[in-house]
Every structure is written in structure tokens, then in C-alpha cells.
MDTraj code that builds the backbone (N, CA, C; nanometers):
import mdtraj as md
import numpy as np

residues = "GLU SER VAL LEU THR ASP LEU GLU GLN THR VAL LYS SER ASP GLN ARG LYS ILE PHE TYR PRO LEU ARG GLU ILE ASP TYR PHE LYS SER PHE ARG ILE LYS LEU ASN THR ILE ILE TRP PRO ASN GLU ALA ASP PHE ALA PRO GLU PHE LEU LEU LYS LEU GLY ARG GLN GLN LYS THR GLU ASN TYR LEU ILE GLN ASN LEU GLU".split()
xyz = np.array([
    [0.0845, -0.1185, 0.0000],
    [0.0000, 0.0000, 0.0000],
    [0.0885, 0.1240, 0.0000],
    [0.0467, 0.2216, -0.0759],
    [0.1184, 0.3486, -0.0729],
    [0.0174, 0.4612, -0.0548],
    [0.0570, 0.5602, 0.0210],
    [-0.0267, 0.6773, 0.0446],
    [0.0606, 0.8017, 0.0364],
    [-0.0020, 0.9110, 0.0028],
    [0.0664, 1.0395, 0.0017],
    [0.0534, 1.0992, 0.1413],
    [0.1658, 1.1374, 0.1997],
    [0.1654, 1.1904, 0.3353],
    [0.2226, 1.3314, 0.3350],
    [0.1467, 1.4246, 0.3881],
    [0.1891, 1.5642, 0.3975],
    [0.2482, 1.5859, 0.5367],
    [0.3762, 1.6172, 0.5418],
    [0.4443, 1.6335, 0.6704],
    [0.4493, 1.7780, 0.7198],
    [0.3956, 1.8702, 0.6430],
    [0.4082, 2.0115, 0.6790],
    [0.3552, 2.0415, 0.8192],
    [0.2327, 2.0032, 0.8476],
    [0.1755, 2.0331, 0.9793],
    [0.2462, 1.9565, 1.0908],
    [0.2872, 1.8358, 1.0610],
    [0.3581, 1.7550, 1.1605],
    [0.4884, 1.8227, 1.2007],
    [0.5634, 1.8669, 1.1023],
    [0.6924, 1.9313, 1.1290],
    [0.6726, 2.0658, 1.1988],
    [0.5748, 2.1424, 1.1539],
    [0.5518, 2.2751, 1.2127],
    [0.4973, 2.2679, 1.3547],
    [0.4192, 2.1669, 1.3849],
    [0.3559, 2.1608, 1.5169],
    [0.4404, 2.0883, 1.6214],
    [0.5371, 2.0098, 1.5773],
    [0.6209, 1.9362, 1.6723],
    [0.7174, 2.0329, 1.7400],
    [0.7127, 2.0396, 1.8706],
    [0.7937, 2.1360, 1.9455],
    [0.9318, 2.0834, 1.9850],
    [0.9624, 1.9615, 1.9469],
    [1.0958, 1.9093, 1.9780],
    [1.1991, 1.9778, 1.8886],
    [1.3077, 2.0205, 1.9491],
    [1.4095, 2.0978, 1.8772],
    [1.4680, 2.0243, 1.7576],
    [1.4710, 1.8937, 1.7627],
    [1.5304, 1.8172, 1.6530],
    [1.4547, 1.8394, 1.5218],
    [1.3270, 1.8749, 1.5306],
    [1.2476, 1.8952, 1.4096],
    [1.2490, 2.0387, 1.3585],
    [1.3023, 2.1318, 1.4344],
    [1.3060, 2.2719, 1.3907],
    [1.3743, 2.2901, 1.2552],
    [1.4906, 2.2292, 1.2313],
    [1.5567, 2.2497, 1.1014],
    [1.4725, 2.2028, 0.9820],
    [1.3841, 2.1068, 1.0035],
    [1.3021, 2.0544, 0.8944],
    [1.2011, 2.1567, 0.8444],
    [1.1824, 2.2633, 0.9184],
    [1.0895, 2.3691, 0.8770],
    [1.1455, 2.4513, 0.7610],
    [1.2753, 2.4412, 0.7392],
    [1.3399, 2.5089, 0.6264],
    [1.3412, 2.4125, 0.5078],
    [1.2862, 2.4552, 0.3957],
    [1.2670, 2.3656, 0.2815],
    [1.3976, 2.3038, 0.2314],
    [1.5052, 2.3813, 0.2280],
    [1.6320, 2.3247, 0.1795],
    [1.6817, 2.2139, 0.2715],
    [1.6670, 2.2336, 0.4010],
    [1.7077, 2.1290, 0.4945],
    [1.6140, 2.0092, 0.4832],
    [1.4861, 2.0359, 0.4699],
    [1.3887, 1.9273, 0.4568],
    [1.4243, 1.8373, 0.3388],
    [1.4699, 1.8983, 0.2314],
    [1.5058, 1.8225, 0.1110],
    [1.6331, 1.7407, 0.1269],
    [1.7052, 1.7586, 0.2360],
    [1.8340, 1.6899, 0.2529],
    [1.8205, 1.5509, 0.3158],
    [1.7010, 1.4956, 0.3157],
    [1.6789, 1.3640, 0.3762],
    [1.7442, 1.2530, 0.2946],
    [1.7545, 1.1382, 0.3583],
    [1.7956, 1.0159, 0.2897],
    [1.7075, 0.9032, 0.3432],
    [1.7114, 0.7921, 0.2766],
    [1.6347, 0.6753, 0.3198],
    [1.7327, 0.5731, 0.3762],
    [1.7047, 0.5283, 0.4974],
    [1.7881, 0.4267, 0.5613],
    [1.6953, 0.3252, 0.6273],
    [1.7025, 0.2021, 0.5824],
    [1.6169, 0.0958, 0.6355],
    [1.4689, 0.1353, 0.6300],
    [1.4277, 0.1889, 0.5165],
    [1.2895, 0.2311, 0.4917],
    [1.2428, 0.3461, 0.5804],
    [1.3352, 0.4161, 0.6405],
    [1.3039, 0.5293, 0.7269],
    [1.3610, 0.6558, 0.6650],
    [1.2819, 0.7630, 0.6650],
    [1.3308, 0.8928, 0.6181],
    [1.4122, 0.9533, 0.7312],
    [1.5359, 0.9909, 0.7006],
    [1.6244, 1.0436, 0.8047],
    [1.6990, 1.1666, 0.7524],
    [1.7182, 1.2635, 0.8399],
    [1.7872, 1.3869, 0.8052],
    [1.9255, 1.3890, 0.8695],
    [2.0121, 1.4801, 0.8245],
    [2.1490, 1.4854, 0.8783],
    [2.1563, 1.5002, 1.0306],
    [2.0570, 1.5642, 1.0917],
    [2.0594, 1.5807, 1.2376],
    [1.9994, 1.4606, 1.3105],
    [1.9718, 1.3525, 1.2365],
    [1.9174, 1.2266, 1.2881],
    [1.7673, 1.2315, 1.3183],
    [1.6996, 1.3404, 1.2838],
    [1.5528, 1.3405, 1.2908],
    [1.5040, 1.2371, 1.1903],
    [1.3970, 1.1670, 1.2244],
    [1.3486, 1.0653, 1.1311],
    [1.1995, 1.0411, 1.1469],
    [1.1436, 0.9802, 1.0433],
    [1.0050, 0.9346, 1.0444],
    [1.0048, 0.7901, 0.9967],
    [0.9559, 0.7021, 1.0806],
    [0.9489, 0.5600, 1.0474],
    [0.8370, 0.5358, 0.9464],
    [0.8505, 0.4318, 0.8654],
    [0.7482, 0.4039, 0.7647],
    [0.6102, 0.3767, 0.8251],
    [0.6059, 0.3162, 0.9418],
    [0.4769, 0.2881, 1.0065],
    [0.4045, 0.4181, 1.0417],
    [0.4800, 0.5154, 1.0907],
    [0.4218, 0.6453, 1.1235],
    [0.3712, 0.7145, 0.9972],
    [0.4525, 0.7115, 0.8919],
    [0.4137, 0.7773, 0.7669],
    [0.2881, 0.7146, 0.7071],
    [0.2785, 0.5834, 0.7127],
    [0.1608, 0.5143, 0.6605],
    [0.0368, 0.5504, 0.7421],
    [0.0498, 0.5486, 0.8730],
    [-0.0631, 0.5829, 0.9601],
    [-0.1083, 0.7269, 0.9359],
    [-0.0131, 0.8186, 0.9282],
    [-0.0458, 0.9589, 0.9044],
    [-0.1087, 0.9776, 0.7665],
    [-0.0544, 0.9113, 0.6669],
    [-0.1088, 0.9208, 0.5318],
    [-0.2509, 0.8682, 0.5237],
    [-0.2775, 0.7582, 0.5908],
    [-0.4140, 0.7034, 0.5933],
    [-0.5102, 0.8007, 0.6612],
    [-0.4650, 0.8585, 0.7711],
    [-0.5479, 0.9547, 0.8443],
    [-0.5780, 1.0761, 0.7563],
    [-0.4770, 1.1274, 0.6890],
    [-0.4969, 1.2431, 0.6016],
    [-0.5894, 1.2087, 0.4852],
    [-0.5759, 1.0893, 0.4315],
    [-0.6617, 1.0456, 0.3212],
    [-0.8075, 1.0416, 0.3670],
    [-0.8309, 0.9885, 0.4854],
    [-0.9665, 0.9824, 0.5406],
    [-1.0213, 1.1224, 0.5649],
    [-0.9396, 1.2095, 0.6233],
    [-0.9832, 1.3467, 0.6494],
    [-1.0173, 1.4186, 0.5192],
    [-0.9339, 1.4027, 0.4177],
    [-0.9595, 1.4669, 0.2887],
    [-1.0873, 1.4136, 0.2250],
    [-1.1095, 1.2840, 0.2360],
    [-1.2309, 1.2232, 0.1824],
    [-1.3545, 1.2815, 0.2511],
    [-1.3484, 1.2911, 0.3834],
    [-1.4623, 1.3441, 0.4578],
    [-1.4888, 1.4904, 0.4224],
    [-1.3838, 1.5680, 0.4114],
    [-1.3988, 1.7098, 0.3759],
    [-1.4633, 1.7235, 0.2386],
    [-1.4164, 1.6460, 0.1427],
    [-1.4696, 1.6541, 0.0066],
    [-1.6154, 1.6112, 0.0000],
    [-1.6538, 1.5161, 0.0819],
    [-1.7903, 1.4650, 0.0759],
    [-1.8879, 1.5400, 0.1658],
    [-1.8372, 1.6289, 0.2478],
    [-1.9256, 1.7095, 0.3314],
    [-1.9567, 1.8443, 0.2673],
    [-1.8846, 1.8769, 0.1624],
    [-1.9060, 2.0067, 0.0956],
    [-2.0298, 2.0050, 0.0107],
])
top = md.Topology()
chain = top.add_chain()
for i, resn in enumerate(residues, 1):
    res = top.add_residue(resn, chain, resSeq=i)
    for name in ("N", "CA", "C"):
        top.add_atom(name, md.element.get_by_symbol(name[0]), res)
traj = md.Trajectory(xyz[None], top)
């Protein structure tokens, strides 16, 4: 299964200092994939399970919004 996951709100709302650099687009783009995990130079990461769960949640929310209009 694949889903599109938008990390913008997650990164902006997370108050842990490790995620602050990810708010800058150039730094955000500096990720790499290691063992199916997105990881940045400062060791901030998002596991695939989290990304899938978040993507599913966003997909459901978008579906509900579109069908309530």
C-alpha cells in the first residue's frame, strides 16, 4: 500500500528541537532513506509505520472534507 503523506503540519507543530531544522525547505530536502526510514542529517526521522498511519489519516480526512461540501 502506498499513500501520500503531507508532513508540513507535523513538522511545524512538533515542538521538539530536533524537528526545527526541517521547517526550512532546503534542509527538509536533505533527507535520505535508511532501512525504509526517512532520516535527516541531524538524525531526525520518520518511520514508515508512522508515515503510513499519518497518510491514511490524512486520506480519510480529505475524503470526509470533500464529501461534506
